[in-house]
C-alpha positions as CSV (number, residue, x, y, z in Angstrom):
1,M,-17.3,-20.6,-15.5
2,A,-21.0,-20.9,-15.9
3,G,-21.4,-21.7,-12.2
4,K,-19.6,-18.5,-11.1
5,E,-21.6,-16.4,-13.6
6,Q,-24.8,-17.8,-12.2
7,Q,-23.6,-17.1,-8.7
8,I,-22.9,-13.5,-9.7
9,E,-26.4,-13.1,-11.1
10,E,-28.0,-14.3,-7.8
11,I,-26.1,-11.8,-5.7
12,S,-27.8,-8.4,-5.4
13,E,-26.1,-5.2,-6.4
14,T,-25.9,-4.1,-2.7
15,E,-24.4,-7.5,-1.8
16,R,-21.8,-7.1,-4.7
17,E,-21.0,-3.6,-3.4
18,A,-20.6,-4.9,0.2
19,L,-18.4,-7.8,-1.0
20,H,-16.3,-5.3,-3.0
21,E,-15.9,-3.0,0.0
22,V,-14.8,-5.9,2.2
23,E,-12.3,-7.0,-0.4
24,L,-10.9,-3.5,-0.8
25,G,-10.6,-3.1,3.0
26,I,-8.7,-6.4,3.3
27,E,-6.5,-5.5,0.4
28,R,-5.7,-2.2,2.1
29,L,-4.8,-4.1,5.3
30,H,-2.3,-6.1,3.3
31,R,-0.8,-2.9,2.0
32,A,-0.7,-1.5,5.6
33,H,1.0,-4.8,6.6
34,G,3.6,-4.2,3.9
35,H,4.2,-0.7,5.3
36,L,4.6,-2.0,8.8
37,V,7.2,-4.6,7.6
38,A,9.1,-1.8,5.8
39,F,8.8,0.4,9.0
40,H,10.2,-2.5,11.0
41,H,13.1,-3.1,8.6
42,N,13.9,0.5,8.3
43,T,13.9,1.0,12.0
44,G,16.2,-2.0,12.5
45,R,18.6,-0.7,9.9
46,A,18.6,2.8,11.5
47,M,19.3,1.2,14.9
48,N,22.2,-0.8,13.4
49,H,23.8,2.4,12.1
50,L,23.4,4.0,15.5
51,A,25.0,1.0,17.2
52,A,27.9,1.4,14.8
53,A,28.0,5.1,15.7
54,E,28.2,4.2,19.4
55,D,31.5,2.3,18.8
56,L,32.9,5.1,16.7
57,L,32.0,7.7,19.3
58,H,33.8,5.6,22.0
59,E,36.8,5.3,19.7
60,C,37.1,9.0,19.1
61,D,36.7,9.8,22.8
62,H,33.1,11.0,22.9
63,Q,32.1,8.8,25.8
64,D,29.1,10.8,26.9
65,L,27.5,10.6,23.5
66,A,28.4,6.9,23.1
67,D,26.9,6.2,26.5
68,A,23.7,8.1,25.7
69,L,23.3,5.9,22.6
70,R,23.9,2.7,24.6
71,D,21.8,3.6,27.6
72,E,19.0,5.8,26.3
73,Y,18.4,5.3,22.6
74,L,19.4,1.8,21.5
75,P,17.4,-0.1,24.1
76,R,14.4,2.2,23.6
77,G,11.2,1.0,21.9
78,V,9.7,3.0,19.0
79,V,6.4,3.5,21.0
80,A,6.9,4.9,24.5
81,P,5.1,3.1,27.3
82,N,2.0,4.8,28.6
83,D,2.5,4.0,32.3
84,S,6.3,4.1,32.8
85,D,9.0,6.7,33.0
86,D,11.5,4.0,31.8
87,V,12.0,4.7,28.1
88,T,13.5,1.2,27.6
89,A,10.0,-0.2,28.5
90,G,8.7,0.9,25.1
91,R,7.4,-1.4,22.4
92,W,9.8,-2.3,19.6
93,S,8.8,-2.3,15.9
94,Y,8.7,-6.1,15.7
95,E,6.2,-6.2,18.6
96,I,3.9,-3.7,16.8
97,L,4.2,-5.8,13.6
98,E,3.5,-9.1,15.4
99,N,0.5,-7.6,17.2
100,F,-0.9,-6.3,14.0
101,Q,-0.4,-9.6,12.3
102,E,-1.7,-11.8,15.1
103,T,-4.8,-9.9,16.1
104,F,-6.1,-7.1,14.0
105,M,-5.1,-8.5,10.5
106,T,-5.9,-12.1,11.3
107,D,-9.3,-11.2,12.7
108,L,-10.3,-9.1,9.8
109,V,-9.0,-11.5,7.1
110,A,-11.1,-14.2,8.8
111,F,-14.1,-11.9,8.9
112,G,-13.6,-11.3,5.1
113,E,-13.6,-15.1,4.6
114,T,-16.9,-15.3,6.5
115,V,-18.4,-12.5,4.4
116,H,-17.3,-14.2,1.2
117,A,-18.7,-17.6,2.4
118,T,-22.0,-16.1,3.6
119,V,-22.8,-13.4,1.0
120,G,-20.8,-14.4,-2.0
121,E,-21.0,-18.2,-1.8
122,N,-17.1,-18.2,-1.7
123,C,-16.9,-16.4,-5.0
124,R,-14.2,-13.7,-5.0
125,H,-14.1,-10.5,-7.0
126,V,-17.8,-10.6,-7.6
127,F,-17.9,-6.9,-8.3
128,E,-15.1,-7.2,-10.9
129,R,-16.6,-10.3,-12.5
130,H,-20.0,-8.5,-12.9
131,Q,-18.2,-5.5,-14.4
132,E,-16.2,-7.7,-16.7
133,R,-19.3,-9.5,-17.9
134,E,-21.1,-6.2,-18.5
135,W,-18.2,-4.7,-20.4
136,K,-17.8,-7.8,-22.6
137,Q,-21.6,-7.8,-23.4
138,R,-21.5,-4.1,-24.2
139,A,-18.5,-4.6,-26.5
140,R,-20.3,-7.3,-28.5
141,R,-23.4,-5.0,-29.0
142,D,-21.6,-1.9,-30.2
């Protein structure tokens, strides 16, 4: 523990704040990732219900509505393509999730690791460790 406390002392206040902001940013990305996973799952469940509705609409003789589900809505992506009139050319929720995971999130998490290695000497939660030490010292004084 003494090693980490010494590391914290050697890091300037501005460096601690920068590390903290990077950590908070990465934590928010993880939360955003969770929301994208939930979006992907909820979209999939909604589409499963609509697929079931297609069969029921056929069964109760509403062919036009069932065909619209089959041809226009079920194959459609959640994000329309920018350069096509074909609605089925849109991006599906899993593609958005994968793209976020494989590029944006991966790149920023790696950047956060670099910041921790360069500025924080691989010490995590420097801001909180400093705050903890200060609060414990204050408690002993008062």
